[in-house]
C-alpha positions as CSV (number, residue, x, y, z in Angstrom):
1,M,19.8,6.1,-33.9
2,R,19.6,4.8,-37.3
3,Y,16.2,3.0,-38.6
4,R,16.2,1.1,-41.8
5,V,14.8,2.6,-45.3
6,K,11.3,0.2,-45.9
7,K,10.6,2.1,-49.1
8,K,11.2,5.2,-51.2
9,Q,8.2,7.0,-51.7
10,P,7.4,8.3,-55.7
11,N,8.7,11.4,-56.9
12,S,6.5,13.4,-59.3
13,K,7.0,15.0,-62.8
14,M,7.3,18.5,-61.6
15,C,6.8,18.8,-58.6
16,L,7.4,22.3,-56.2
17,V,9.5,19.8,-53.2
18,C,9.4,16.6,-55.1
19,G,9.3,17.2,-59.0
20,L,12.8,15.8,-61.0
21,K,11.9,17.7,-64.4
22,N,11.3,20.5,-62.5
23,S,13.9,23.2,-63.1
24,F,13.0,25.2,-60.2
25,G,11.9,22.5,-57.0
26,L,13.3,21.3,-54.6
27,Y,14.3,17.3,-56.2
28,T,13.4,16.3,-53.0
29,S,13.6,12.9,-52.2
30,F,11.1,10.5,-49.2
31,Y,12.2,7.6,-47.3
32,E,9.9,5.4,-44.9
33,L,11.6,4.2,-42.3
34,E,10.9,1.3,-40.6
35,N,10.2,2.8,-37.9
36,G,6.8,3.8,-39.1
37,E,8.8,7.9,-40.1
38,L,8.7,9.8,-43.2
39,L,12.3,11.0,-43.6
40,A,12.3,14.1,-46.2
41,V,16.2,14.9,-47.5
42,F,17.1,17.4,-49.8
43,K,20.1,19.4,-50.9
44,P,19.6,22.6,-50.1
45,R,21.0,24.8,-53.0
46,E,22.3,28.8,-53.5
47,E,19.2,29.1,-55.2
48,H,16.8,28.2,-51.7
49,Q,18.5,31.4,-49.5
50,G,16.7,34.3,-48.1
51,Y,19.8,35.9,-46.5
52,P,23.7,35.3,-48.2
53,G,24.0,31.5,-46.8
54,R,20.5,31.3,-44.5
55,L,18.1,28.4,-46.4
56,H,14.4,30.5,-46.9
57,G,11.9,29.5,-43.5
58,G,9.8,29.1,-46.7
59,I,12.1,26.9,-48.1
60,V,11.7,24.7,-44.9
61,S,8.4,25.4,-44.7
62,T,7.0,23.7,-47.7
63,I,9.6,20.5,-47.1
64,L,7.6,20.7,-43.5
65,D,4.8,20.7,-45.1
66,E,4.9,18.4,-48.2
67,T,6.5,15.6,-45.3
68,I,3.6,16.1,-43.3
69,G,1.5,15.3,-46.5
70,R,3.2,11.9,-47.5
71,A,3.3,10.2,-44.0
72,I,-0.7,9.4,-43.6
73,M,0.7,7.1,-47.3
74,I,3.2,5.1,-44.6
75,S,-0.3,3.5,-43.1
76,H,-2.4,3.9,-45.9
77,D,0.0,1.9,-48.6
78,H,-0.5,5.1,-50.6
79,E,-3.9,5.0,-51.1
80,F,-4.9,8.2,-50.2
81,W,-2.4,12.1,-49.6
82,G,-2.4,14.6,-46.5
83,V,-3.1,18.6,-47.0
84,T,-2.4,19.9,-44.6
85,M,-5.1,22.8,-43.2
86,E,-3.5,24.8,-41.4
87,I,0.7,25.4,-40.1
88,S,2.1,27.6,-37.4
89,V,6.2,27.1,-37.7
90,R,9.1,28.3,-35.3
91,F,12.3,28.5,-36.3
92,K,14.7,27.4,-33.3
93,K,17.9,27.7,-36.2
94,T,18.9,28.8,-39.6
95,G,19.7,26.5,-42.1
96,S,22.9,25.9,-44.1
97,T,22.5,26.5,-48.2
98,G,25.8,25.0,-48.3
99,P,27.8,21.3,-47.9
100,G,25.3,19.4,-47.4
101,A,21.8,17.5,-46.6
102,A,19.4,19.0,-44.9
103,C,16.9,16.4,-43.6
104,C,13.3,16.8,-42.1
105,W,11.4,13.7,-39.8
106,A,7.3,13.0,-39.3
107,D,4.9,10.1,-38.4
108,F,2.0,9.8,-39.0
109,E,-0.1,9.7,-35.9
110,G,-4.1,10.1,-36.6
111,Y,-6.3,11.8,-39.1
112,Q,-9.9,14.2,-38.7
113,K,-12.0,14.1,-42.0
114,N,-13.1,17.4,-42.2
115,F,-15.6,17.6,-45.8
């Protein structure tokens, strides 16, 4: 199914994931969709590979982590950012560094304050 983009979330300058001025960055864009999900889009480059032509799992996990952290912004009007306290990833397929874009979706279901 396709959903319309409601809003593009801001990028920063030097963030590894979304920084527009970071020469080592992933230049990821984040879009809030009309169904309440967050869509992350980036174009894997050759320097993001693990094995030749395969996207490194650490890069995939980094995109996932940032997407999860930003999903909270949808329902909290960008008042604060979420942080990941623990993450466990199981890969079903390898990613490619070939042409095209990689995407990640997340939605926010709730949070727990841990101070």
